[in-house]
N, C-alpha and C positions, 0 to 999 in steps of 0.2 A: 504494500500500500504506500502511495506517495503522499507527501505533505506539502502544502503551500502556505504562504504567509500573506495575511492582509496587512498592508503597510499603513502606518498612521496617516490620516488626512484631516483629522479634527472632528469627525462626525460623532464620536463618543465622548467628546470633551477633552481629549488628550492634548489639544493645543489651546485651551482656554487661557487667554491673557498673553499669548505668544505674539511676537512680531511676525507678520506673514513671511518675510524673507527668511527668517531663521527657521520657521516651521517648515517651509518648503525644502530648505537645505537638509533638514532632518529627515523628511520623507525620502529624499534621494539617497541619503546615507543608509537608511534602513533597507531600502530596495536593493542597493548594491551589496550590503552585508548579507541579505537573504540569498542573493545569487552566489556570493562567495562561499557561504556555508553549505551549499548544496541543496537548498530547498527547490522543489520542482517548479513552483510558480509563485507569482505575486499578484495581488488582487486589490481592488478598491471598491468601496461601496458607491452607490449612485444616489446620493441624497444632497439636499440643499440646506436643510435645517438640522441642528444637533438633536440628539436624544439625551434623556427621556423627554425633554421639553425644548422648544426652540429658544436659543440664546443668541446674543449678538457676538458670536465667536466664529472662528475659522472653520469652514468646511470646504475643502478644495473640490472643484468640479472634476468628475471622473474621467471624461473623455480627453480633455486637455491635459490632465495629469498623466494619464496612461500614455499619451503620445510622447510626452517628455521622457517618461521612464522607459518606453520602448527604444528610444534613441540612445539612452544611457547604458542599457543592459545588453548582454550578448547571448545568454543561454536560457534564462528562465522564461517560462510561458507567462502570458499576461492576460488579465481579464477583469470583468466586473462581477461582483457578487451581490446582487445582480442589477442590471439596469431596470428602471421603471419604464416600460415600453411607451407609455403614453406621453412621456416627456419630450419625445422626438418623433417626427415622421419616420415610419419604418424604412422607407426607401433611403432616407438620409442616414439612418442608423447603419444600414447595409453599406452605404457608400463610405462612411467613416470607418467602419470595421475593416473594409477592404483596404483602405489607405493605411490604417494601422498595421494590417498584416504585412504590407510592403515595408513600412518603416521598421518593423521588428524583424524582418527577414523570415516571416512565416511562423511567428510564435503567438499569434493572437487567438483568443477564444471569445465567443459571444455568450455571456451569461445574461439571461433575460427573464423578467417576471412581470406580473400584472401591477405591482405597486400596492402600497398600503398606508403610507404616512400622510394622513389627511391634511395636517396643518401646512405642509409644504405644497401639496396640490392646490389648496385654496389660495395660499399666499402668492403663488406664481401664476394664478389665473387659469388653471386647468379644470376648475370645478372638482367634484369628487363623486363620480358615478357609483351606483351600487356594484357590489362584488360581481354579480352576474355580467354586467356590462363590461367591467374591467377585464374579466376573463375572456369574454367574446372578442374584445379588442385585441388581446394577446394572441388569440387564434388567428385573426385576420392579419395581424402584423407578422406573425411567423410565416404565413403564406407568402406575403410580400418579400420578406427577408430571404427565405429559401430560394425564391425565384431570382432575386437580385444577386445572390452569392453563387448561383449555378455556374458550372464550368464554361470553357471556351466555346462550346457549341451552342450556348444559349446567351448571347450577348444582350438581348432585349427581354425585359420582363413585363408581363401583363397579368393583372389580377383585378377582378371586380369584387370587392367585399362590402360589407355593411359599414365598416369602420376604417377601411384602408383600401386604396385603389392605386394601381400603377398602370400606365398605358404606354407600351413600347418604350419602357425606361431603360436607358443605357447605363451600365455600371462597368466602367473601364478605368483603371486596371482591375481585373478580377483578383481575388485573393491569391497570394502565393501558394497557400495550402490547397491541395486537391483531395477529394472533390470539392471541398469548401472549408471555410473556417468552422471548427467545431462549435455547435450550438448547445448550450447548457441551460435548460429551463429550471428555474428555482421555485420551490414552494412545497408545501406539505399537504395540499388538497388531493385526496385520493380519487375523488369523483371527476374533477375537471382537470386540474393541473397535471396530474400524473398521466391522464389520457393525452393531453396536449404534448407532454414530453415523449410519450410512446409514438405519437404520430409524427412529430417534427424534429426531435432533438437527438443528439448524440450522447447526452448525459443529463441525468436528473440530479439536482442539488437539493438535499434535504436541509432545512433550516433549523439548527439548534437541537436536532434529535439526539438523544443519548443512545448508547449502543443497544440497550434492551428494546427501545422503541424502533430502532432501525431493523432489528431482527423481525419484529412484527410487521414492519412495512414491506420488507422485501418480497414476500409472496404476493402481496397485493400489486406491487409494481410489476412483477412478472405476469400477473393475470391481465394487467392493462396492455402489456405487449401482446399477450396471447389473443386478446380481442381483435387485434389487427394482423394476426398471423406473423408477428414479428418475433424473432428469436430474442428472449429476454437478455441473453448474454451480449447482444449488440447495443444495449442501452446501459452505459456506464452509470454508476451511482456514486455520488460524493456527499459529504456532509460539511456544512459550515458550522464549526464548533464555536458557540458563543464565548465571548471573552471571559465571562465569569467562571467558565470551566477550565480555563487555560492558565490562570495566574498562579496556581499551586505547583511549585517546582517539585521535582523528585518523584518518589514512588507513586504518589497519588496521580500525577499527570501521566507517568509511565503506564499505569494501570488503565487510565482512561484511553490513551492512544492505543494500547494493546487491545482494549475492548473493541474499538472500531476496527482494528485490523482483523480480529477474529470474526467480525460480521461478514467480511468479504467485500466491503465497499472498495472502490478503486482509489479514492483519495479523500483527504480531509484538508480544510483550509481554516486557519486560526489567526485571530488577532490577539497579540499579547500587548495590552495597553502600555505596559511599562517600557516597551521598545522605543517609545517616544523620548524617553529620558535616560534609559539604562542600556549601555553598550553591551552588557552581558545577557540581556533578556533573550535575544535570539540564539546566542551561544548555548544558553541553558535549554531552550526548546529543542535545539538540534541534538543535544546530548540525550535528552529524554526520549526524543523520537527514535534515535538509534537504539537506545535501551529497550524500546518497545518493539523493535524489529521492523521499523519503517524504512523506506528507501530514500536515501539522500545521495546526491551526485558526489 
C-alpha cells in the first residue's frame, strides 16, 4: 500500500496569522520534503474558507498551487483531494488538468467530488443546491471531463447534459498520460457516489473511514462495479485519513496504517498538521509508514 501527503495550505488553520509569502514558502518546502522522503504523492484540498468555521486566514487556491508544485517537483504524483466540481466549468477543469499533466510530465491525477461546504458556496455566489442536484451535476461533469480527456482519436468533445454541455470542444494538448489522467471520485455515499465512481472513475477515495469501516464498505463497492459488469479489481480504493488520526506518532499510528494496509486498499493520503511548523513531522510519518509495511520510494 502506498502513502501520500496532503501538504499545508491553510485550510485547517495551520497558517493562521502567517505572512502569505512565508506560508507559501513553507508549502513548497513540505512538498519537496515529501518527495525527498519517498512519499508516493502530494495533495491539496479544494476549499476557499477555513474549517471548522470561516476565518479571515490563508487558504491557498488549489489549482494555482498545484501548478507551482508540479513545476517544482520531479517524481511525486499530484492531485486534489478532492475538487468541488461545481466551482468550475467541467470543460475548463479538463483543460486545466490536461495542462497540469504536461507541466508535471505526466504525474497529475483528477480527484473530484460533489462538494459540501455550504458557507463557501454561498459566499462565492454558487448558491447551494440540494444533495441530489449536486450529485447529478457531478455525473454530468464527469461525462464532460471523460470526453475532454479522451485520447488522440477523439480531439473534439460533445455532450448534452442537464447541468453541463460541450459542443465540439477542443482540448489540445491532450494529457501526457494514456489513456487519460486518472480520475478519482471522492465520497462515502454508497447509493450514488460509489455508483458514479464505478461508472466513471479509476479510483474511489473514501473520506475519513477507519479500517473497520473500510472492511464493511469494500463488498458494497465491489457490488457497485458488478452492477455495471465491471471487474471490481479495476477500481482502485484509497482513503483520506483525517488529520486527527495522524498526529499520534509511534505504535498507535503504526497500528492505524497497518490496519489500512490489511484492508487491501491501494493507498492512503494524510495531512499531518504539524508539518507546517515541524521539520520532523514528515520524517516521523515516513518512519511509521515503513514500520507498518507501507511502500515508500
